[in-house]
KEKE-3310 file (N, C-alpha, C; in steps of 0.2 Angstrom, whole numbers, plus 5000, padded with zeros to 4 digits):
npx = (5004:5003:5011:5004:4990:4989:4990:4978:4968:4971:4969:4955:4950:4954:4946:4933:4933:4936:4925:4915:4901:4899:4900:4894:4885:4874:4871:4881:4891:4886:4895:4908:4921:4937:4943:4957:4961:4957:4944:4928:4918:4903:4892:4882:4887:4883:4871:4872:4873:4865:4871:4886:4903:4915:4932:4944:4960:4978:4994:5005:5003:5005:4995:4984:4989:4991:4978:4973:4973:4962:4951:4951:4948:4935:4929:4929:4923:4912:4905:4901:4907:4903:4898:4910:4921:4937:4944:4957:4967:4979:4981:4990:5001:4999:5005:5012:5000:4994:5003:5002:4988:4988:4997:4990:4979:4968:4954:4944:4935:4945:4945:4948:4950:4938:4934:4921:4921:4930:4927:4919:4929:4939:4932:4929:4942:4949:4952:4961:4968:4968:4951:4933:4917:4899:4887:4871:4860:4855:4864:4865:4873:4876:4876:4891:4906:4922:4938:4954:4962:4953:4946:4938:4926:4923:4920:4910:4900:4898:4893:4881:4875:4874:4865:4854:4850:4848:4837)
npy = (4994:5011:5025:5037:5033:5025:5035:5042:5033:5031:5044:5045:5035:5041:5052:5046:5039:5049:5057:5051:5046:5048:5034:5033:5043:5055:5063:5076:5075:5082:5095:5103:5114:5122:5136:5141:5153:5150:5152:5147:5135:5128:5115:5124:5133:5128:5133:5145:5146:5140:5129:5122:5120:5109:5107:5096:5095:5096:5103:5097:5092:5093:5095:5100:5112:5118:5120:5130:5144:5144:5141:5152:5162:5158:5159:5173:5179:5171:5164:5173:5175:5165:5148:5140:5130:5125:5110:5106:5094:5092:5100:5103:5109:5123:5136:5134:5132:5144:5152:5147:5149:5163:5167:5162:5170:5166:5167:5160:5150:5139:5124:5114:5096:5089:5078:5073:5074:5064:5052:5055:5062:5052:5044:5052:5056:5044:5039:5048:5065:5082:5083:5085:5089:5092:5101:5103:5117:5111:5102:5090:5078:5081:5079:5076:5068:5076:5072:5078:5093:5105:5114:5131:5130:5117:5115:5124:5118:5106:5111:5117:5105:5099:5108:5106:5093:5094:5103)
npz = (5000:4996:5004:5004:5002:5013:5023:5020:5024:5037:5042:5039:5048:5060:5060:5060:5072:5081:5081:5087:5097:5115:5125:5137:5136:5143:5157:5162:5177:5192:5200:5209:5208:5206:5196:5186:5192:5205:5208:5213:5204:5198:5192:5188:5179:5166:5164:5159:5145:5130:5124:5129:5125:5130:5132:5134:5140:5141:5147:5142:5130:5113:5102:5109:5114:5102:5097:5105:5100:5090:5098:5107:5098:5094:5106:5108:5097:5093:5103:5112:5124:5133:5134:5132:5140:5147:5152:5162:5163:5169:5181:5191:5185:5184:5181:5169:5161:5162:5155:5142:5139:5140:5130:5119:5120:5126:5135:5141:5154:5164:5170:5185:5186:5196:5209:5207:5193:5188:5182:5171:5164:5162:5153:5142:5138:5136:5123:5119:5119:5113:5118:5115:5121:5121:5130:5136:5143:5154:5158:5151:5141:5124:5106:5096:5101:5099:5094:5095:5089:5080:5066:5068:5061:5060:5074:5076:5068:5075:5087:5082:5079:5091:5097:5090:5093:5106:5107)
capx = (5000:5007:5011:4998:4984:4989:4988:4971:4964:4972:4965:4948:4949:4954:4940:4927:4934:4936:4918:4910:4897:4902:4897:4890:4881:4869:4871:4887:4890:4886:4902:4911:4928:4940:4947:4965:4961:4955:4937:4924:4914:4899:4889:4878:4890:4880:4864:4874:4873:4861:4876:4893:4908:4920:4938:4948:4967:4984:4999:5011:5000:5006:4989:4980:4991:4991:4971:4971:4971:4956:4946:4951:4944:4928:4926:4928:4918:4906:4902:4899:4910:4899:4898:4916:4926:4942:4945:4964:4968:4986:4981:4996:5005:4995:5009:5013:4994:4993:5007:4999:4982:4990:5000:4985:4973:4962:4951:4938:4936:4949:4943:4952:4946:4936:4933:4915:4922:4935:4924:4918:4935:4942:4928:4930:4949:4951:4955:4966:4967:4962:4944:4928:4910:4895:4882:4865:4860:4853:4869:4864:4878:4873:4880:4896:4913:4927:4944:4959:4961:4949:4945:4932:4920:4921:4917:4903:4895:4896:4889:4874:4872:4872:4859:4848:4849:4845:4831)
capy = (5000:5017:5029:5042:5029:5023:5041:5044:5028:5032:5050:5044:5032:5045:5056:5042:5038:5056:5061:5046:5048:5045:5028:5034:5049:5056:5069:5078:5075:5088:5096:5109:5114:5128:5137:5143:5158:5148:5154:5140:5134:5122:5114:5129:5136:5126:5137:5152:5145:5134:5124:5123:5116:5107:5106:5093:5096:5096:5107:5093:5089:5098:5097:5103:5119:5121:5122:5136:5151:5143:5141:5159:5166:5156:5162:5180:5181:5167:5161:5178:5175:5160:5142:5137:5130:5120:5106:5105:5087:5092:5107:5104:5113:5129:5141:5133:5133:5151:5155:5144:5153:5170:5167:5161:5175:5162:5170:5156:5147:5133:5121:5108:5090:5087:5071:5071:5074:5060:5046:5057:5064:5046:5042:5057:5056:5038:5038:5054:5072:5085:5080:5090:5086:5097:5100:5108:5121:5107:5097:5084:5078:5081:5080:5072:5070:5077:5071:5082:5100:5106:5121:5134:5128:5110:5115:5127:5113:5102:5115:5117:5098:5098:5112:5103:5087:5096:5107)
capz = (5000:4995:5010:5003:5003:5021:5027:5019:5028:5044:5044:5039:5054:5066:5060:5062:5080:5085:5082:5090:5103:5121:5127:5143:5135:5148:5160:5165:5184:5196:5202:5212:5207:5205:5190:5187:5197:5212:5209:5214:5198:5199:5185:5186:5173:5160:5163:5156:5138:5128:5123:5132:5123:5135:5129:5139:5137:5145:5145:5139:5124:5108:5098:5114:5114:5096:5096:5109:5096:5087:5103:5109:5093:5094:5112:5108:5091:5091:5109:5116:5131:5136:5130:5131:5145:5146:5158:5162:5166:5173:5184:5195:5181:5183:5179:5162:5158:5162:5150:5136:5138:5139:5123:5114:5121:5127:5141:5143:5160:5164:5177:5188:5187:5203:5211:5203:5186:5186:5178:5164:5161:5159:5148:5136:5136:5135:5116:5118:5120:5116:5116:5116:5121:5122:5136:5136:5148:5160:5159:5147:5135:5117:5100:5095:5104:5094:5096:5091:5088:5074:5064:5071:5057:5063:5081:5076:5065:5080:5092:5079:5079:5098:5099:5086:5097:5113:5107)
cpx = (5004:5006:5005:4991:4983:4987:4981:4967:4965:4969:4958:4946:4949:4948:4934:4927:4933:4930:4913:4906:4900:4897:4892:4886:4875:4869:4878:4886:4890:4893:4903:4918:4931:4943:4954:4966:4959:4948:4933:4919:4910:4896:4884:4880:4886:4874:4866:4873:4868:4865:4883:4898:4913:4926:4943:4955:4972:4990:5005:5009:5000:4999:4984:4982:4990:4983:4969:4969:4964:4950:4946:4947:4937:4925:4925:4923:4912:4902:4900:4901:4907:4899:4904:4920:4931:4942:4952:4965:4975:4986:4987:5002:5002:4999:5010:5006:4992:4997:5004:4993:4983:4993:4995:4979:4967:4959:4945:4940:4940:4948:4948:4947:4945:4935:4926:4916:4927:4933:4923:4924:4939:4938:4929:4937:4952:4954:4960:4963:4970:4955:4939:4921:4906:4889:4877:4865:4857:4858:4869:4870:4875:4878:4886:4902:4918:4934:4949:4957:4958:4949:4939:4926:4918:4917:4910:4898:4893:4892:4882:4871:4870:4866:4853:4846:4845:4839:4827)
cpy = (5006:5021:5034:5039:5027:5029:5043:5039:5030:5039:5049:5040:5036:5050:5053:5041:5044:5059:5056:5049:5045:5040:5029:5041:5049:5063:5070:5078:5082:5089:5103:5109:5121:5129:5139:5149:5157:5150:5147:5141:5128:5121:5119:5133:5134:5130:5143:5152:5139:5128:5126:5118:5115:5104:5103:5093:5096:5100:5103:5090:5094:5100:5101:5111:5122:5123:5128:5142:5150:5144:5149:5163:5165:5160:5170:5182:5177:5165:5166:5178:5170:5154:5138:5136:5124:5116:5104:5099:5087:5099:5108:5108:5120:5135:5140:5134:5140:5154:5153:5148:5160:5171:5166:5166:5171:5163:5166:5152:5140:5130:5115:5102:5089:5080:5068:5070:5068:5054:5049:5059:5058:5044:5046:5056:5050:5036:5044:5061:5076:5082:5085:5087:5093:5095:5105:5112:5117:5102:5091:5084:5077:5081:5075:5073:5071:5076:5074:5089:5101:5113:5124:5131:5121:5111:5119:5122:5108:5105:5115:5110:5096:5102:5109:5097:5089:5099:5106)
cpz = (5000:5002:5010:5005:5010:5025:5026:5024:5035:5046:5044:5046:5060:5066:5063:5070:5084:5085:5084:5096:5109:5123:5132:5142:5140:5151:5163:5173:5187:5199:5205:5212:5207:5198:5191:5191:5204:5213:5209:5208:5200:5192:5184:5180:5166:5159:5159:5148:5136:5127:5125:5129:5128:5132:5134:5136:5143:5143:5141:5132:5118:5104:5103:5114:5108:5094:5100:5105:5093:5092:5106:5104:5093:5100:5111:5102:5091:5097:5114:5123:5136:5132:5129:5138:5144:5153:5158:5166:5170:5177:5189:5191:5179:5179:5171:5158:5157:5156:5143:5134:5137:5132:5118:5114:5123:5134:5144:5149:5159:5170:5178:5188:5194:5203:5207:5196:5183:5181:5171:5160:5158:5153:5141:5134:5135:5128:5114:5119:5114:5114:5119:5116:5122:5127:5135:5142:5155:5161:5156:5141:5129:5112:5100:5100:5098:5097:5092:5091:5081:5072:5068:5067:5059:5070:5080:5073:5071:5086:5089:5080:5086:5100:5096:5090:5103:5113:5101)
residu = (MET:LYS:MET:GLY:LYS:PHE:PHE:VAL:ILE:LEU:THR:ALA:LEU:PHE:VAL:ILE:LEU:GLY:THR:ALA:ARG:ILE:ALA:GLU:ALA:GLY:LYS:PHE:PRO:GLU:PHE:SER:THR:THR:ASP:LEU:ASN:GLY:GLU:ILE:ILE:THR:ASN:ALA:ILE:PHE:ALA:GLU:SER:ASP:ILE:THR:MET:ILE:TYR:PHE:TRP:ALA:THR:TRP:CYS:PRO:PRO:CYS:VAL:ALA:GLY:LYS:PRO:VAL:LEU:ALA:GLU:MET:TYR:GLU:LYS:ASN:LEU:GLU:ARG:LYS:GLY:LEU:ILE:GLY:ILE:LEU:ILE:ASP:MET:ASN:ASN:ARG:GLU:ARG:ALA:GLN:GLN:ILE:LEU:SER:GLY:ALA:GLY:ALA:GLY:PHE:PRO:GLN:LEU:ARG:VAL:SER:GLN:GLU:MET:GLU:SER:ILE:THR:ARG:SER:VAL:THR:GLY:THR:GLY:ILE:PRO:ALA:SER:ILE:PHE:VAL:ASP:SER:GLU:GLY:ASN:ILE:VAL:GLY:PRO:LYS:ILE:LEU:GLY:SER:ARG:SER:SER:GLN:VAL:TYR:LEU:GLN:ALA:ILE:GLN:ALA:ALA:ARG:GLU:GLU:ALA:TYR)
# end
């Protein structure tokens, strides 16, 4: 098999697996956690938007870091300062996270994985990171799971699909 054909098949498989539904789709667990600034955040954050995109990432993950500028732009232009949160799976590296976010201009909330979130975090990130899911205003997981960093167009299409499923 030629290398180009192999790459196309591998990419198609990645896209198929990366946009699969979460096996345990249902409700995001109730939680209380802190953000990078130490502020307490609960699942009430979902009520601030009809659909919230949750981006699971880590500071040691090059694709996670590379995706930050796209997310920052979406947050500023399309999500009207609501509807996007990051869940940082390596919160012990807060200083590095703040450098990455500052460099990308990403001002959306970044949450620590709380005990209540551990199971859903393992489920979502089990196939890799970055990974994104979508939650409606009542905390229901809706729409596709997206694996990898994507363009704003892909994210916006997924948000629309989640909105259509939820409402």
